[in-house]
N, C-alpha and C positions, 0 to 999 in steps of 0.2 A: 118728324118736326121736333125741334128743340126750341129753347128760348131764343136762340141767336141765329139758327139757320134751319133750312128744310132740305130734304133729300128726296128727289123723284127719280123713279126708274122707268123708262120707256124701252122695253125690249133690251137690246145690248147697250142702251146709252143711259148712263147715270148722271144726274145733274145735282150739284150741291149749290145752294143759294145762300149766300150771306144775307141775313135778314135783321139788320139793325139800321133801317134807313134813317131813323131820327138822329142816329149818331154817325151818319155817313159810312155805315158798316165798318167803323173803327173797331179794333179788336182789343179785348181785355182778357184776363186770365180765364174767364168763362168761355168766350168765344174761341180762344186758342185751344182749350181742352175739348170743346165740342167739335171744332173742325178737325183736329187731329183724329178723334174717334171716328168721325163720319168718313174721313178718308181710308181709315183702316178698315172699317166695316164694308165700304164699297169695294175695296181692293180684294176683300175675301169673298165677294159675291161673283161666283163663276159665270153668272148669266150677264154681268156687265163687262163690256169690252172697251168702252170709251167713257172717260169722265169729263164732264164740263164743269168749270167753276164760274158761277155767275154771282150776281148781286141784285138786291131789290133796291128800288129807288133811284135817285139821281146820280149816285156815286158808286164807283166800284168799291173802293175802300180808301179811307182817310188814314190808314196805318194804325198806329198805336193810339188808343183812347188816352188823352193826356191826364185825365183824372186818375186813371189806373197807373200811369207812369209816375205821377206824383206819389201815390200810395206806396208803390213798391220801392221808390227811391229812398224812402225813409224806413224801410224795413231793415232787419238785421242783414249783414253782408251775405251770409248763406242763403237766406230766403230770397234776397235780390238776385243772386246768381242763379238760383233753382228756377226762379221766374223766367229769367233770360234763356235759361236752358230749354224750358218748355216751349218758348217761341222758336228757338233753334231747331227743336225736334219737329215742330210742325213744318217748318221749311224744308227740312230733309226728307220728311215723309212725303210731302208733295212733290219734291224734286225727283225722288227715287221710287215714286209709285209704280207698281208693276203693270200698269196700264197706260195708254196714251192719255194725256190731259190737255184740255183746251180752256184757255181763259176767254171769257166773254167781257170785254171791257167797255164801260160806258161812264162818262162823267169823270170825277177825279180818282186817280190812283196815286196816293201819295205815301211816302215813306215805306212802311212794310206792305202797303198795297202794290207798290212797284215790285217788292220781293216776291209776292204771290204770282204776279205776272211773269216775272223771270223764272220761277220754279216750274211753271207749266211748260210742257213740251211745245205747244203752239199757242199763240195769242193773236186775237182779232179784236180791234178797237173801233169804235165809231170815230168819225173825223172830229167830233167835239170833245173827244177825251183829252184830259190833261194829266201830266205826270210831274212829280217833283220828289227829289231826294233831300228833303228840307230839314233833315235832323240837325245839321250844323247851326242852322238859324235858332234852334232851341238850346244850343250848347251840347248837343248829343251827337252820336255817330250812327251811321247805318250798319251796325256791326254784324249781326247774325244773318242778315240778308246779303251782305257783301259778296260771298263766294258766288252766288247765283247772278246777282246784278252785273258784277264785273265780268263774269262768263258771257253774259248777254250783250253788254254794250262795249266791253273792252276796257282796259285800264286807262287809255287816254281820255275817253269820254267821261269815265268814272271821276277822274281828277277834277274835271270842271264842275260836274253836277253834285258831287259829294261836297266839294269845298264851297261852292257858291249857293247851294240850295235853290238855284233857279228852276222855275217851272218850265216845262217844254211840252209842246203840243203833240198831237197824234202823228203828224207828218214827221216831226223830229224823232219820235219813238220808233217809227218805221224805219227811218234813215239809219238810226243807230242799231237797229237789229232787235229791239226789245219786243216789238210786235211784228207779226208776219204779213198781215193784211189790214187794210182799212175799209170801213163800211161807211156808206153815206148816211144811214139811218138805222133804226132798230130792225126794220124789215130786211134791209140788206145784210145786217149783221147775222140774222137768223139764216138767211139764204147761204151766206158764205160758210157759216159754220156746218150747216147741213151738208154741204159739199164736202167739206173736210172730214166730217163723220163718215160719209160714204166711202171716201178714199181710205180712211183708216180701217173700216170694217172690211175692205177688199183684200187687206193684207193679213198674213199669218200672225196670230196673237203671240205665239212663242217667239217668232222672228222679231216682232216689235219689242218684246221684252229683252231679247238679246241685243237688239239694236241699242236700246237705251244703256245697257251695261257696257257695250262696246264704246259708245261715245265717251262715258265716264272713264273708261280705262285708257283711251288714247288721247284724250284732250290735254294739250299742253305738254305732252311727253316727246322727247326726242326719239327719232327713228333708230332704234338700236337692235342688235340681234335678238335680245329678249322681247322687245315689242313685236317684232317680225314673228317670232316663234308663237307668241300669245295670240296674234291675229290668225295665223295659219291654224292653230288648234281650235279657234272658235269656229271658223267656216267648216273645218273637217267635222266637227261635232254637230253642227246645225245641218249640213246637208245629208248626214246619215240619219238624222232624226226622223220620226214618223211625219211630223209636219213638213219638213224639207222634202222628204221623198214624195208625199201627197201632192205638194206644190208643183214639183217638176213634172210628175206624172199627169197632173191636171192640165198643165200647159201643153205637153206633147200630145195628149188626147183631145185637145181643144174643148175643154169642158171647165166649169168653175170648180175650184177646190172646195173641200168639204166645209171650210170655215166661212165661205162666203154667205152673206145674208141672202134670203129668198128674194126674187124679183118682185117688183111692186105688183105686177099682176097676180103673182103667186100669193102674196100677202093678202090681197083683196080677196081672192078665191078662198083662202083659208079662213 
């Protein structure tokens, strides 16, 4: 537990919860540093296989704390840029985390909050969630989150929502591809995420890491001889790895692979 967030570990699942409900989980330099460190810590924990990003209170995250933004805007240019680089480093750390990530979204996700959602591998939102890329309304731009948001919703939708700052609801977020599933309430959100966690734990952790790297390697690239060679080398490497060989053997032998979590009855027995 830090001043602005908490970390909870339940077996192979780690949950980081933003905990500034009185500020709608808006982030300032302290929260940015704490969240970056929390992500790196949980990434290094070999017992954790799936990471959930949640928030306390009514809002997921209102994005940047405007009092903090005002303060850094008047700082010397180098300090201003370094502050922006810290936020950029947070987004990249989350987007490239070596473990699957799930965003649990309720209430408002505005500005940088949308960036956090876009950086997660999977996002589930309640039907009452609201989203906005409202920076232009403040004379600002969604700069460091843009690579991840544009990758999630596409450049055409980004033109509209970056330029107008309009809010959009959860169904629009689902239609745009920002979130993968909608939940009718908190209980349904918990249930849907539990199902996703179960699916993630059934897959090989090294394969998941390689899948994330593969997506980054092929996204937006033309199909060239170089790309074909790269993808062929990737599958050749993975299928001859200990995890790849174990997975194929387990399938042929009609048993669960070594990375599978124990069945519910076995957990209760233990």
